[in-house]
C-alpha positions in Angstrom: 25.4 171.8 187.7 28.2 171.2 190.1 28.8 173.7 192.8 32.3 175.6 192.9 34.7 176.4 195.4 35.5 180.3 196.4 38.1 180.3 193.4 35.2 179.1 191.1 37.6 176.0 190.0 36.9 172.9 191.6 33.2 171.5 192.8 32.8 171.5 196.4 31.2 168.0 196.3 34.1 165.6 197.4 32.3 163.1 195.0 32.4 164.9 192.0 34.8 163.9 189.3 36.2 165.1 186.1 37.3 163.5 182.8 41.0 162.9 181.8 40.3 165.6 179.2 38.8 168.1 181.5 41.7 167.6 183.8 44.2 168.0 180.8 42.8 171.4 179.8 42.7 172.9 183.3 46.1 171.9 183.8 47.4 172.7 180.4 48.4 169.2 179.7 48.3 166.5 177.3 45.4 163.9 178.1 48.5 161.0 178.1 50.2 163.0 180.8 47.0 162.9 182.9 46.5 159.4 182.2 50.2 158.8 183.4 49.4 160.7 186.6 46.3 158.1 187.4 48.4 155.1 186.5 51.3 156.5 188.9 48.6 157.1 191.6 48.9 160.9 191.6 45.4 161.2 190.9 42.5 158.8 192.2 40.0 157.6 189.3 37.4 154.8 188.6 36.7 153.5 185.2 33.5 153.4 183.6 32.1 150.2 182.0 33.3 151.5 178.5 36.9 151.9 180.2 37.0 155.7 180.4 39.0 157.4 183.4 36.9 159.5 185.8 39.1 161.4 188.2 38.0 162.5 191.5 37.7 166.2 192.4 39.1 165.3 196.2 42.2 163.8 194.7 42.8 166.8 192.0 42.3 169.1 195.1 45.0 167.4 197.1 47.4 167.1 194.2 47.0 171.2 193.5 47.6 171.8 197.1 50.9 169.6 197.1 52.1 171.0 193.8 51.0 174.5 194.7 49.9 174.6 191.3 47.4 177.3 189.9 45.0 176.6 187.0 44.8 178.8 184.0 41.9 178.4 181.4 43.8 176.9 178.2 41.4 178.8 175.9 42.4 182.1 177.7 46.1 180.9 177.6 45.9 180.4 174.1 44.3 183.6 173.4 47.0 185.4 175.2 49.9 183.8 173.4 50.8 185.9 170.6 52.2 184.8 167.5 55.7 184.2 167.0 57.7 187.6 166.1 55.4 189.7 168.5 56.7 191.2 171.7 54.5 190.8 174.7 54.4 193.9 176.7 54.6 194.4 180.3 57.3 191.5 180.8 60.6 190.5 179.7 60.9 187.1 176.9 60.5 184.1 179.0 62.1 180.7 178.8 61.0 177.5 180.4 63.9 174.9 180.8 62.8 171.3 181.7 65.8 169.2 182.7 66.4 167.0 185.4 70.2 167.3 185.4 71.3 170.0 187.9 74.6 170.2 185.8 72.7 171.1 182.7 70.3 173.2 184.8 73.3 175.4 185.8 74.8 175.6 182.6 71.8 176.7 181.0 71.1 179.4 183.7 74.9 180.9 183.4 74.5 181.1 179.5 71.2 183.0 179.6 72.5 185.1 182.4 75.7 185.9 180.5 74.3 186.4 177.1 70.3 187.3 177.7 70.4 189.1 181.0 67.1 190.7 179.8 65.4 187.1 179.7 63.3 185.4 182.4 64.5 181.9 182.8 62.2 179.3 185.0 63.4 175.7 185.7 61.4 172.6 186.1 63.3 169.4 187.3 60.6 166.8 185.7 58.0 166.4 183.2 55.0 166.7 185.2 55.9 169.7 186.9 57.1 171.2 183.6 53.8 170.6 182.1 52.3 172.6 184.8 54.8 175.4 184.7 54.2 175.4 180.9 50.3 176.0 181.2 51.1 178.8 183.8 54.1 181.0 182.4 53.0 180.7 178.9 56.6 181.0 177.9 58.1 182.3 174.8 60.7 179.2 174.5 60.6 176.0 175.9 64.0 174.0 176.1 63.3 170.4 177.3 65.5 167.3 177.6 64.3 164.1 175.7 64.7 161.8 179.1 62.9 163.1 181.9 61.4 161.5 185.1 57.7 161.3 185.0 57.1 162.1 181.4 59.8 161.9 178.9 60.4 165.0 176.8 59.3 163.3 173.5 56.0 162.5 174.7 55.6 166.0 176.1 56.4 167.5 172.7 53.8 165.2 170.9 51.2 165.8 173.7 51.5 169.8 173.5 51.4 169.5 169.7 48.4 167.1 169.6 46.4 169.3 172.3 47.3 172.5 170.1 49.1 174.0 173.3 52.3 174.5 172.0 50.9 178.0 170.1 53.6 180.6 169.2 56.2 179.1 171.7 59.6 178.3 170.2 60.9 174.9 171.2 64.3 173.4 171.4 64.9 169.7 172.5 68.0 169.1 174.4 69.7 165.6 174.6 72.8 163.2 175.3 71.6 160.7 172.9 73.7 160.4 169.7 72.0 160.5 166.3 71.6 156.6 166.2 70.1 156.5 169.7 67.6 159.6 168.6 66.0 157.2 166.1 63.6 155.9 168.3 62.2 159.4 169.1 62.0 160.6 165.4 58.3 160.5 165.4 58.4 163.3 168.1 61.5 165.2 167.0 60.5 165.7 163.1 61.1 169.4 162.3 62.1 170.2 165.8 65.3 172.1 166.7 67.8 169.5 168.6 70.8 170.3 170.3 73.2 167.4 171.5 74.8 168.3 175.2 78.1 168.1 174.3 77.7 171.1 172.0 75.3 173.2 174.5 77.5 175.7 175.1 78.3 176.5 171.5 74.9 175.9 169.9 72.4 177.0 172.3 72.9 180.8 172.5 72.3 181.5 168.9 69.3 179.3 169.0 67.9 181.1 171.8 68.3 184.4 169.7 66.8 183.1 166.8 63.8 181.9 168.7 63.1 185.2 170.7 63.9 187.6 167.9 62.9 190.8 168.2 61.5 190.2 171.7 65.2 190.2 172.8 65.7 193.7 171.4 62.3 195.0 172.7 63.5 194.0 176.3 67.0 195.3 176.1 68.4 196.1 179.7 68.6 199.9 180.3 72.3 199.8 180.3 72.6 198.5 177.0 69.8 201.0 175.6 70.5 203.7 173.5 71.4 207.0 175.4 68.6 209.6 175.9 69.0 212.3 173.3 67.3 214.7 175.2 70.5 214.7 177.8 
């Protein structure tokens, strides 16, 4: 049995290794995303005679230190994720935006701040950090661009669905691609709400309201709450 570090997460033996599936579960990612990290050199790995990757624990530790990413056991994360329509106690509704354009980051931040002040918005600028943030934050709504550095949004959506990590989280895809250009991503966008970026200001707020539902009302700011009858 492998000995663990003081966090109880990674083996102390630098020669220890993980399968891509084990790393994917620890980081809350799709297996394909971990394979891409290996191919890019973000993680060090060797291959078995059968062609299976074995990722060194030391390279995973270094990657975690660089990204300052914590680990959340996926099983616990899924258990903690409520069904759509329920309200999570103890925190406001949470949105994760994965978008590399600073213009559209600021635009969505402005819309959320003006229309949904009770919502907690988190932003990631690339696919890898977005996947890590998704595993850590367990958002109520994921808003993701199709074209992203690191991992494109279409692959991310497919990976989250395939690994059954999307759970009760709402999903909205942003894109500047027109309908014809989106055909290449049709396999990933089936049954997914898509917002064309030129229509973002008009189209996104009602979709956020629909996706978060009663969670918005339950987290209404104090200044918008009904007056105290006792006063």
